[in-house]
Each structure stands twice: as C-alpha cells, then as structure tokens.
C-alpha positions in Angstrom: 0.0 0.0 0.0 1.2 3.4 -0.8 -0.3 6.8 0.2 1.3 10.0 -1.2 0.9 13.7 -1.4 2.8 15.8 -4.0 2.7 19.1 -5.7 4.6 21.4 -7.8 4.6 25.2 -8.2 6.3 27.6 -10.8 7.1 31.2 -9.7 7.9 33.7 -12.3 10.5 36.0 -10.6 10.8 38.1 -13.8 9.6 37.8 -17.4 12.5 35.5 -18.2 13.5 33.9 -14.7 11.4 31.2 -13.3 11.7 29.0 -10.1 10.2 25.5 -9.9 9.7 23.9 -6.5 8.0 20.6 -5.9 7.9 17.9 -3.3 6.4 14.4 -2.7 5.9 12.6 0.6 4.6 9.1 0.8 4.0 6.4 3.3 4.7 2.9 1.9 3.6 -0.4 3.6 4.5 -3.8 2.3 3.1 -7.1 3.6 4.6 -10.5 2.6 3.5 -14.0 3.5 5.9 -17.0 2.9 4.9 -20.6 2.6 7.7 -22.8 1.1 8.2 -26.6 0.7 9.8 -29.1 -1.6 13.2 -30.7 -2.1 15.0 -27.6 -3.2 13.8 -25.9 0.1 14.9 -28.9 2.2 11.4 -29.5 3.4 8.8 -27.1 4.7 9.7 -23.7 6.0 7.5 -22.4 8.9 4.6 -20.1 7.9 6.0 -16.5 8.0 4.6 -13.0 7.8 7.0 -10.1 7.0 6.4 -6.5 6.7 8.3 -3.2 5.8 7.3 0.4 5.9 8.8 3.8 5.4 7.9 7.4 4.8 10.3 8.9 2.1 10.4 12.7 1.2 11.6 13.7 -2.2 11.9 17.4 -3.0 12.7 19.1 -6.3 13.9 22.6 -7.1 14.9 24.2 -10.3 15.7 27.5 -12.0 15.0 28.3 -15.8 16.0 31.4 -17.7 14.5 32.2 -21.1 17.1 34.1 -22.9 14.9 34.8 -25.8 11.9 33.0 -27.4 14.4 30.5 -29.1 16.9 29.9 -26.2 16.4 28.5 -22.6 18.8 27.4 -19.9 18.0 25.6 -16.8 19.3 23.9 -13.6 17.6 21.3 -11.4 18.2 19.4 -8.1 16.0 16.5 -7.1 16.0 13.6 -4.6 14.6 10.2 -5.5 14.1 6.7 -4.0 13.3 3.2 -4.9 10.8 1.4 -2.5 12.3 -1.1 -0.1 11.1 -4.6 0.4 11.5 -7.9 2.4 13.5 -11.1 2.1 12.0 -14.4 2.2 13.5 -16.8 4.8 16.4 -18.8 3.6 16.6 -22.5 4.4 19.0 -23.7 7.0 21.3 -25.4 4.6 22.5 -22.0 3.5 24.2 -21.5 6.9 27.6 -22.5 5.6 27.3 -19.9 2.8 26.4 -17.3 5.3 29.5 -18.2 7.3 31.6 -17.9 4.3 30.3 -14.3 3.8 30.9 -13.6 7.4 27.3 -12.7 8.2 24.7 -14.3 10.5 21.9 -14.6 7.8 19.7 -12.5 5.4 18.2 -9.3 6.7 14.4 -9.6 7.1 13.9 -6.5 5.1 15.8 -3.8 3.2 15.0 -0.1 2.9 14.7 2.2 -0.1 17.9 3.3 -1.9 18.2 7.0 -2.5 19.6 9.3 -5.1 20.5 13.0 -5.3 20.6 14.4 -8.8 22.0 17.6 -10.3 21.4 18.7 -14.0 22.4 21.6 -16.0 20.9 22.1 -19.6 19.8 24.1 -22.4 17.2 24.1 -25.2 17.7 26.0 -28.4 16.1 26.7 -31.7 18.4 27.8 -34.6 18.0 28.9 -38.1 14.3 29.9 -37.8 13.5 26.5 -36.1 15.0 24.3 -38.7 17.5 23.0 -36.0 16.5 22.3 -32.4 19.1 21.3 -29.8 18.7 19.9 -26.3 21.9 19.4 -24.2 22.3 18.5 -20.5 25.0 17.5 -18.1 24.2 15.6 -15.0 25.6 14.3 -11.7 23.9 11.7 -9.5 24.8 10.4 -6.1 23.3 6.9 -5.2 23.3 5.6 -1.6 22.2 2.4 0.0 22.0 0.5 -3.3 19.7 -2.4 -3.3 21.9 -5.3 -4.4 21.1 -9.0 -4.9 23.6 -11.1 -3.0 24.0 -14.8 -4.0 24.8 -17.0 -1.0 27.8 -19.3 -1.6 27.2 -23.1 -1.4 23.3 -23.0 -1.7 22.8 -20.4 -4.4 19.9 -18.6 -2.8 19.7 -14.8 -3.3 18.7 -12.0 -0.9 18.7 -8.3 -1.1 20.6 -5.8 1.0 21.4 -2.1 1.1 25.1 -2.1 0.2 27.5 0.5 -1.2 27.5 3.9 -2.7 27.9 5.1 -6.3 28.0 8.2 -8.5 27.2 8.7 -12.1 28.0 11.7 -14.2 27.8 12.4 -17.9 26.0 14.4 -20.6 23.6 13.9 -23.6 22.9 15.9 -26.7 19.7 15.7 -28.8 19.2 17.4 -32.1 16.4 17.5 -34.7 16.9 19.2 -38.1 14.5 19.9 -41.0 16.8 21.0 -43.8 14.1 20.7 -46.5 10.4 20.4 -46.6 9.2 17.0 -45.6 12.6 15.7 -44.3 13.4 15.3 -40.6 16.8 14.2 -39.3 17.3 13.5 -35.5 20.3 12.3 -33.7 21.3 11.8 -30.0 24.6 11.2 -28.3 25.2 10.3 -24.7 28.0 9.6 -22.3 27.7 8.1 -18.8 30.4 7.2 -16.3 28.8 5.2 -13.4 31.1 3.7 -10.8 31.1 2.7 -7.2 32.3 5.6 -5.0 33.6 3.2 -2.2 34.3 -0.4 -1.5 31.3 -2.6 -1.2 31.7 -5.2 1.7 29.3 -7.7 3.0 30.6 -9.3 6.1 34.1 -10.5 5.2 33.4 -10.5 1.5 34.4 -7.7 -0.9 31.6 -7.4 -3.5 33.1 -4.4 -5.5 35.9 -2.0 -5.3 35.9 1.8 -5.4 36.0 2.8 -9.0 34.4 -0.4 -10.3 31.8 0.3 -13.1 28.1 -0.4 -12.5 27.9 -1.9 -15.9 26.1 -0.6 -19.0 27.5 1.2 -22.0 29.6 4.4 -21.6 28.5 5.8 -24.9 25.2 5.7 -26.8 24.4 7.0 -30.2 21.2 7.1 -32.3 20.5 8.5 -35.8 17.3 8.7 -37.7 15.7 10.3 -40.7 12.2 10.5 -41.9 10.8 11.7 -45.3 7.1 12.6 -45.3 5.1 12.7 -48.6 1.7 11.9 -50.0 0.6 9.1 -52.2 -2.6 10.4 -53.9 -4.3 12.0 -51.0 -2.9 9.7 -48.4 -0.2 11.1 -45.9 2.8 8.7 -46.0 6.4 8.5 -44.8 9.6 6.4 -45.0 11.8 6.2 -42.0 15.2 4.7 -41.1 16.9 4.4 -37.7 20.3 3.2 -36.4 21.3 2.9 -32.7 24.6 2.0 -31.1 
C-alpha cells in the first residue's frame, strides 16, 4: 500500500527567470507471507509473515532562464528513491554460505535506496526553427544501493542495502528539418557510473571503489524520416540506427 501527497509550483521572478519547486511525501507499507516446501527448500519452511514500511520525502527545485523565445537554460536538483522490500526466509542449509560471507543470515527487510541528482541544460532553436538542440550534463549520487547477493554453497539470493555510487555524464539531442518533408534526428550520450567506495558484506568484498556499475559508456542514435503523399494519403519512409 502506498499513500502519497505531492505538488509542484512555478514562480515567475521576472519575465525571463522562473523558479520551480515541488515535493512528494509518501507512506509505503509492504506485507509479505511466505509458505515454502519441496526438495529444493529442504522441506517445509514455517509459515512466516513479513512487513516493511517507510515514509520517504523527495523534493525538487529548479531554475530556468528564457534568454529569448528560441533559447532556454535551466538547472535542477532533485531527490529520488526506490521502494524497499523484504527477504523471504532462507533454508538452514545455507548457513555454511552465510558463514563464508561472514554474516549471520539474510536481513528480514531492506530499505529504499536514495539518489540526489543535479542537472544543467539548455534548449535551443536555430535557423528559424530548422535546427533544435537539447543538451544537458548531470551528476547523480546513489546511496544504500539495493543489491542482490548470491549466497555461496546454496545459491539462494537475498537483497541488502550495500554501497554507494556516483554517475556523471552528458547528452545531446538534435532535430533538423533542412528541407520540406525531411526530418533528421540524432542523439549522443556519455555516462560514467562507478562505485564511490568499496562494497563489503561481512568479510566478502563485492566491489571495489571505481568499479563500473555496468552498461555502456556511450550511446548514439541517428534517424531520418521523409514525409510525402501518395494520392491524398499522408505517408512516410523512416530509417533508424542505434549504437
């Protein structure tokens, strides 16, 4: 169950300068009932009820400046979260695996992981609107990352809040209409996402500071569309390429 209140307001300080302020507060409750049996569970697990609840608060603030009708710059700051959860009880034959990790067992629940994000960007129209650009640079701090941990020996998995990371990069999007009916769009992005400290669970080192979170560092997309009519029927041909 989730109950939330949220809102956002825009304040025009001048004809060109605007402040954006918003917030969201929610109360999240999770109930979980476990009934497990069978050979892979080493027999029946006692009937278990688990629960988890939290009340996250996520604000957002921003500034935008309309330089002229065709050019805008902005800056934003926001907090975010991913809802927490619970772990199902693990059979007793995983005890040796827990011992190798240096922990006493899986946590009954895990909390939300949280982010703080900063972004700077601009939106521009050039050559009478024939070329539109959107550019931004970002920096994200991620704490209490929800990570799935595989237990040695038995292979069961549980989730715990482990480690911190940071992600930074930029992206560029453009759309051009050089001639009537032809639209060309392209985007380019760069992301550097790494752990900002060692991730340790008990006696096990799961990741080192500077290790990547995975995923591509660079992304690129290019597309073109030609609009035309066949008789009185609007039609188009389009091609896209992504890397």
